[in-house]
C-alpha positions in Angstrom: 78.1 -19.5 -158.1 78.2 -17.3 -161.2 81.6 -16.4 -162.5 82.8 -12.9 -161.4 86.2 -11.9 -162.8 87.3 -8.5 -161.5 90.0 -6.2 -162.4 92.5 -5.3 -159.7 93.9 -1.8 -160.2 95.7 -1.3 -156.9 93.3 1.3 -155.8 90.3 -0.8 -154.8 90.5 -3.9 -152.6 87.9 -6.6 -152.8 88.1 -7.5 -149.2 85.4 -9.9 -148.0 83.7 -9.9 -151.5 82.5 -13.5 -151.6 81.2 -13.1 -155.2 84.7 -12.8 -156.6 85.8 -16.0 -158.5 88.8 -14.7 -160.4 90.8 -11.5 -161.2 93.1 -9.8 -163.6 95.7 -7.2 -162.8 95.7 -3.7 -164.4 98.7 -2.8 -166.6 101.8 -1.6 -164.9 101.1 -3.0 -161.4 103.9 -5.0 -159.8 102.4 -5.5 -156.4 99.3 -7.2 -155.0 98.7 -4.9 -152.0 97.8 -5.7 -148.4 94.3 -7.3 -148.0 93.6 -7.0 -151.7 91.5 -10.2 -151.8 91.2 -10.8 -148.0 88.1 -13.0 -147.4 87.2 -13.7 -151.0 85.9 -17.1 -150.3 84.8 -17.7 -153.8 88.3 -17.3 -155.3 89.6 -20.7 -156.4 92.7 -19.9 -158.4 95.6 -17.4 -158.6 95.7 -17.6 -162.3 95.6 -14.0 -163.6 98.6 -12.6 -161.7 100.9 -11.3 -164.5 104.6 -12.2 -164.6 105.6 -8.7 -163.8 104.3 -8.9 -160.2 107.1 -9.2 -157.7 105.4 -8.8 -154.4 102.4 -10.3 -152.7 101.5 -8.1 -149.7 100.3 -8.9 -146.2 97.0 -10.7 -145.9 96.6 -10.4 -149.7 94.7 -13.7 -149.9 93.9 -14.3 -146.3 90.8 -16.3 -145.7 90.3 -17.4 -149.3 89.0 -20.7 -148.2 88.1 -21.8 -151.8 91.7 -21.5 -152.9 93.2 -25.0 -153.6 96.5 -24.3 -155.3 99.3 -21.7 -155.4 99.8 -22.3 -159.1 99.9 -19.0 -160.9 102.2 -17.0 -158.6 104.8 -15.4 -160.9 108.4 -16.6 -160.9 109.7 -13.1 -160.1 108.0 -13.0 -156.7 110.7 -13.2 -153.9 108.6 -12.7 -150.8 105.4 -14.3 -149.5 104.1 -11.6 -147.2 102.9 -12.0 -143.6 99.5 -13.7 -143.4 99.4 -13.8 -147.2 97.4 -17.1 -147.3 96.4 -17.2 -143.6 93.2 -19.4 -143.2 93.2 -20.8 -146.8 91.9 -24.0 -145.4 91.3 -25.5 -148.9 95.0 -25.3 -149.8 96.4 -28.9 -149.9 99.9 -28.2 -151.3 102.6 -25.6 -151.5 103.5 -26.5 -155.0 103.6 -23.4 -157.1 105.7 -21.2 -154.8 108.3 -19.6 -157.2 111.9 -20.7 -156.9 113.1 -17.1 -156.3 111.2 -16.8 -152.9 113.7 -16.6 -150.0 111.3 -15.8 -147.1 108.0 -17.2 -146.0 106.6 -14.4 -143.9 105.0 -14.6 -140.5 101.6 -16.5 -140.4 101.9 -16.9 -144.2 100.1 -20.2 -144.1 98.6 -20.1 -140.6 95.4 -22.1 -140.3 95.8 -23.9 -143.7 94.3 -27.0 -142.2 94.1 -28.8 -145.5 97.9 -28.7 -146.0 99.4 -32.2 -145.6 103.0 -31.6 -146.8 105.7 -29.0 -147.0 106.9 -30.3 -150.3 107.2 -27.4 -152.7 109.0 -24.9 -150.5 111.8 -23.5 -152.8 115.4 -24.5 -152.1 116.4 -20.8 -151.7 114.2 -20.2 -148.6 116.4 -19.5 -145.5 113.8 -18.3 -143.0 110.4 -19.6 -142.0 108.7 -16.9 -140.1 106.8 -16.9 -136.8 103.4 -18.7 -137.0 104.1 -19.6 -140.6 102.3 -22.9 -140.4 100.5 -22.4 -137.1 97.4 -24.6 -136.9 98.1 -26.6 -140.0 96.5 -29.6 -138.4 96.8 -31.8 -141.5 100.6 -31.5 -141.7 102.2 -34.9 -140.8 105.9 -34.4 -141.6 108.5 -31.7 -141.8 110.0 -33.3 -144.9 110.4 -30.7 -147.6 112.0 -27.9 -145.5 115.0 -26.7 -147.5 118.5 -27.6 -146.1 119.6 -23.9 -146.1 116.9 -22.9 -143.6 118.7 -21.7 -140.4 115.8 -20.3 -138.4 112.4 -21.7 -137.4 110.5 -18.8 -136.1 108.4 -18.7 -133.0 105.2 -20.7 -133.2 106.1 -21.8 -136.7 104.3 -25.2 -136.2 102.2 -24.4 -133.2 99.1 -26.6 -133.1 100.1 -28.9 -135.9 98.4 -31.8 -134.2 99.0 -34.2 -137.0 102.8 -33.9 -136.8 104.3 -37.2 -135.5 108.0 -36.7 -136.1 110.6 -34.1 -136.5 112.3 -36.0 -139.3 113.2 -33.7 -142.1 114.5 -30.9 -139.9 117.3 -29.1 -141.8 120.8 -29.6 -140.4 121.6 -25.9 -140.6 119.0 -24.9 -138.0 120.6 -23.6 -134.7 117.6 -22.3 -132.8 114.1 -23.7 -132.2 112.0 -20.7 -131.5 109.6 -20.0 -128.7 106.4 -22.2 -129.0 107.7 -23.6 -132.3 106.0 -26.9 -131.7 103.5 -26.0 -129.0 100.4 -28.2 -128.9 101.8 -30.7 -131.4 100.0 -33.5 -129.5 100.8 -36.2 -132.1 104.6 -35.7 -131.6 106.1 -38.8 -129.9 109.8 -38.2 -130.2 112.4 -35.5 -130.5 114.6 -37.6 -132.8 115.5 -35.5 -135.8 116.5 -32.3 -134.1 119.7 -31.2 -135.8 123.0 -31.5 -133.9 123.7 -27.8 -134.4 120.7 -26.6 -132.3 122.0 -24.9 -129.2 118.8 -23.4 -127.8 115.3 -24.7 -127.2 113.0 -21.7 -126.8 110.3 -21.0 -124.3 107.2 -23.3 -124.6 108.9 -24.9 -127.6 107.1 -28.2 -126.9 104.5 -27.0 -124.5 101.5 -29.3 -124.4 103.0 -32.1 -126.6 101.1 -34.7 -124.6 102.3 -37.6 -126.9 106.0 -37.0 -126.1 107.4 -39.8 -124.0 111.1 -39.2 -124.1 113.7 -36.3 -124.3 116.1 -38.5 -126.3 117.2 -36.6 -129.3 118.1 -33.3 -127.8 121.5 -32.3 -129.2 124.5 -32.4 -126.9 125.4 -28.8 -127.5 122.1 -27.5 -126.0 122.9 -25.5 -122.9 119.5 -24.1 -121.9 116.0 -25.6 -121.6 113.8 -22.6 -121.9 110.9 -21.6 -119.8 107.8 -23.9 -120.2 109.7 -25.8 -122.9 108.0 -29.1 -122.0 105.1 -27.7 -119.9 102.1 -30.1 -119.9 103.9 -32.9 -121.6 101.9 -35.4 -119.6 103.3 -38.5 -121.4 106.9 -37.7 -120.4 108.1 -40.3 -117.9 111.8 -39.6 -117.6 114.3 -36.7 -117.9 116.9 -39.0 -119.4 118.3 -37.3 -122.5 118.9 -33.8 -121.2 122.3 -32.9 -122.6 125.2 -32.7 -120.1 126.0 -29.1 -121.0 122.6 -27.8 -119.8 123.1 -25.5 -116.7 119.6 -24.1 -116.3 116.2 -25.7 -116.1 114.0 -22.7 -117.0 110.8 -21.5 -115.3 107.9 -24.0 -115.6 110.1 -26.1 -117.9 108.4 -29.4 -116.9 105.3 -28.0 -115.2 102.3 -30.4 -115.3 104.3 -33.3 -116.5 102.2 -35.7 -114.5 103.8 -38.8 -115.9 107.2 -37.9 -114.6 108.2 -40.2 -111.7 111.9 -39.4 -111.2 114.4 -36.5 -111.5 117.2 -38.8 -112.5 118.8 -37.5 -115.7 119.3 -33.9 -114.7 122.9 -33.1 -115.7 125.5 -32.5 -113.0 126.2 -29.0 -114.4 122.8 -27.7 -113.6 123.0 -25.0 -110.9 119.5 -23.5 -111.1 116.0 -25.0 -111.1 113.6 -22.3 -112.2 110.3 -21.1 -110.9 107.5 -23.8 -111.0 110.0 -26.0 -112.9 108.2 -29.2 -111.7 105.0 -27.7 -110.4 102.1 -30.2 -110.6 104.3 -33.2 -111.4 102.0 -35.4 -109.3 103.8 -38.6 -110.2 107.1 -37.5 -108.7 107.9 -39.4 -105.6 111.5 -38.4 -104.8 113.9 -35.5 -105.2 116.8 -38.0 -105.8 118.6 -36.9 -108.9 119.0 -33.2 -108.2 122.7 -32.4 -108.8 124.8 -31.4 -105.8 125.8 -28.2 -107.5 122.3 -26.8 -107.4 122.2 -23.8 -105.1 118.9 -22.2 -106.0 115.5 -23.8 -106.2 113.2 -21.1 -107.3 109.7 -20.5 -106.0 106.9 -23.0 -106.4 109.4 -25.4 -108.0 107.6 -28.5 -106.7 104.2 -26.9 -105.9 101.5 -29.5 -106.0 103.8 -32.6 -106.3 101.3 -34.6 -104.3 103.2 -37.9 -104.8 106.4 -36.5 -103.1 106.9 -38.3 -99.7 110.3 -37.1 -98.6 113.0 -34.5 -99.1 115.7 -37.1 -99.6 118.0 -36.1 -102.3 117.9 -32.4 -101.5 121.3 -30.8 -102.5 123.4 -29.7 -99.5 124.3 -26.4 -101.2 120.7 -25.0 -101.1 120.5 -22.2 -98.6 116.9 -21.0 -99.2 113.6 -22.8 -99.4 111.9 -20.3 -101.6 108.3 -19.1 -101.8 105.8 -22.0 -102.2 108.5 -24.5 -103.2 106.7 -27.5 -101.6 103.2 -25.9 -101.3 100.4 -28.5 -101.4 102.8 -31.5 -101.4 100.1 -33.4 -99.6 102.1 -36.7 -99.5 105.1 -35.2 -97.7 105.2 -36.6 -94.2 108.6 -35.5 -92.9 111.2 -32.8 -93.3 114.1 -35.3 -92.8 117.1 -34.5 -95.0 116.6 -30.8 -94.8 120.0 -29.3 -96.0 122.0 -28.0 -93.1 122.9 -24.8 -94.9 119.3 -23.6 -95.2 118.8 -20.2 -93.4 115.4 -19.1 -94.6 112.0 -20.9 -95.0 110.1 -18.7 -97.4 106.5 -17.7 -97.8 104.1 -20.6 -98.4 107.0 -23.0 -98.5 105.1 -25.9 -97.0 101.6 -24.4 -97.0 98.9 -27.1 -97.3 101.2 -30.0 -96.7 98.5 -31.8 -94.9 100.5 -35.1 -94.4 103.3 -33.3 -92.5 103.3 -34.4 -88.9 106.5 -33.0 -87.5 109.1 -30.3 -88.0 111.6 -31.8 -85.7 114.6 -31.5 -88.1 114.7 -27.9 -89.2 118.4 -27.0 -89.4 120.0 -24.9 -86.7 121.1 -22.3 -89.1 117.5 -21.2 -90.0 116.9 -17.6 -88.8 113.4 -16.9 -90.1 110.2 -18.7 -90.9 108.3 -16.5 -93.3 104.5 -15.9 -93.5 102.2 -18.8 -94.3 105.2 -21.1 -94.3 103.3 -23.9 -92.7 99.8 -22.6 -93.0 97.0 -25.3 -93.0 99.5 -28.2 -92.3 96.6 -29.9 -90.5 98.6 -33.0 -89.6 101.3 -31.1 -87.8 101.4 -32.1 -84.1 104.6 -30.7 -82.9 107.1 -27.9 -83.8 110.7 -27.9 -82.9 112.0 -24.4 -83.6 115.8 -24.2 -83.5 117.5 -21.6 -81.3 118.8 -19.7 -84.4 115.2 -18.5 -85.3 114.7 -14.9 -84.5 111.5 -14.2 -86.4 108.3 -16.1 -87.1 106.2 -14.2 -89.6 102.4 -13.6 -89.9 100.2 -16.6 -90.2 103.2 -18.9 -90.3 101.3 -21.7 -88.6 97.7 -20.5 -89.2 95.3 -23.4 -89.6 97.6 -26.0 -88.1 94.7 -27.6 -86.2 96.7 -30.5 -84.9 99.5 -28.5 -83.5 100.0 -29.0 -79.8 103.0 -27.0 -78.7 106.2 -25.3 -79.8 109.3 -26.9 -78.4 112.1 -25.3 -76.5 114.7 -23.2 -78.2 118.0 -23.0 -76.3 121.1 -20.8 -76.4 119.4 -17.7 -77.8 120.4 -14.3 -76.6 117.6 -12.3 -78.3 113.9 -12.4 -78.0 111.9 -14.2 -80.8 109.6 -11.8 -82.5 106.3 -13.5 -83.3 104.4 -12.2 -86.3 100.8 -11.3 -85.5 98.5 -14.3 -85.6 101.4 -16.7 -86.5 99.6 -19.5 -84.7 96.0 -18.5 -85.5 93.6 -21.5 -86.0 90.3 -21.0 -87.8 90.6 -17.2 -87.6 90.6 -17.4 -83.8 93.4 -15.7 -81.8 94.4 -18.9 -80.0 98.1 -18.4 -79.2 99.4 -17.3 -75.8 103.1 -16.6 -76.1 105.2 -16.3 -73.0 108.8 -15.3 -73.6 111.1 -15.5 -70.6 114.7 -14.2 -70.6 116.4 -14.8 -67.3 114.0 -14.0 -64.5 112.2 -11.2 -66.5 109.0 -12.4 -68.0 107.3 -10.8 -71.0 103.8 -11.8 -71.8 101.9 -11.3 -75.0 98.4 -12.7 -74.7 97.3 -11.1 -78.0 93.9 -10.1 -76.6 93.5 -13.1 -74.4 94.7 -11.7 -71.0 92.3 -13.9 -69.0 94.5 -16.9 -70.0 97.8 -15.6 -68.6 97.3 -17.7 -65.5 97.3 -20.8 -67.7 100.7 -19.9 -68.9 102.0 -19.2 -65.5 101.0 -22.7 -64.4 103.1 -24.2 -67.2 106.1 -21.9 -66.8 109.0 -23.3 -64.7 112.2 -21.5 -63.7 113.9 -20.2 -66.8 117.7 -20.0 -66.8 119.4 -16.9 -68.2 120.5 -18.7 -71.4 117.1 -20.1 -72.4 114.4 -18.5 -74.3 111.1 -20.4 -74.1 108.0 -20.0 -76.3 105.0 -21.7 -74.9 101.9 -22.0 -77.2 98.5 -22.8 -75.6 95.4 -23.2 -77.7 92.1 -21.7 -76.6 89.1 -24.0 -76.9 
């Protein structure tokens, strides 16, 4: 390529001019403005920036893939603007950043895939902005981050797949931002997180598939953020979660297929968030959930196909939320259902094809919500406690193995059956006969010709008994 040295006067940008190989700056200018040399792929050096320049604007050198060094940035520059060197894939070192710089802006070095070290960041830098080193796949270590840095911004090291260790993390850091290390698949350990860190942000280690242990999380951490370890398929244990943690955030361990036990959850945890362990197919038991847990949010164990029992369920839980055990195909029994449960929520056990009996639903349950046991094809009997006053729409739809609903005694009110709550394969196949005292109320739901079948099965009903008889139509 022929040499093409241009004069930058602050009025004209050279954005996407691939012929530019160098530049000089007009007299009096102190700023390289936004996008001044954005996409100048032929630019190989920053030599030519005069000492009077104090600011490098946003995206000033974004996409300058031919740039190999930062040498030439004047010493008076104090700020590297957002996306200033975004996509400069030929840059291999940060050497040359002036000592007066205190902030590395958001996405400043995003996509600098040739960068292998953080050595060269000035000691005065206190903040590393969001996405600052996002996608720097050649980066192998955090060594070089100044000790005075207190904030690692969101997605600061997102996608740094070559990073194997957090060694070098400054001791002054108190927060690991959202998605800070998301997709760092080479990371195997959390050792090196400073003791002063109190919060691990949402998706902080999302998709770190090489991570095998949580050992190294500081003891002062109180919150595991939403999706913090989502998709960490190499994680086998929760040992290492600090004792002060009280909340396991939404989707915190979703898709951690290598997780086999919940042992290690601190005793102070009271809430397990939405989808917290969704898709943890290796999980075989709920043993380890602290007794203080009162809320298990929706879809918390959705798709945990290796789960075979509810043993270990905390007694303080009062609600089985929406989809909590949906598609737990290995679940065969509802034994150990907590006695304090009053509601079985939508989709709670939907698709639990291995479930054969509901014979232990607590007597305090008052409602079974829609789709609660939909498509539980292995279900052969239902024992509905006398406390139930409402069974919602499609609660037992698709339960092809279901034979009958058992008696419910001591109930003074009539059970309200949601429409089609026992529909199989989209056929109206339930005939419900409710008898209170000697007064009989029939609801054949469009199948009046089968009322006689019910009468044949209906014995004398005492005043204190409410009976629901379910007969399937061929």
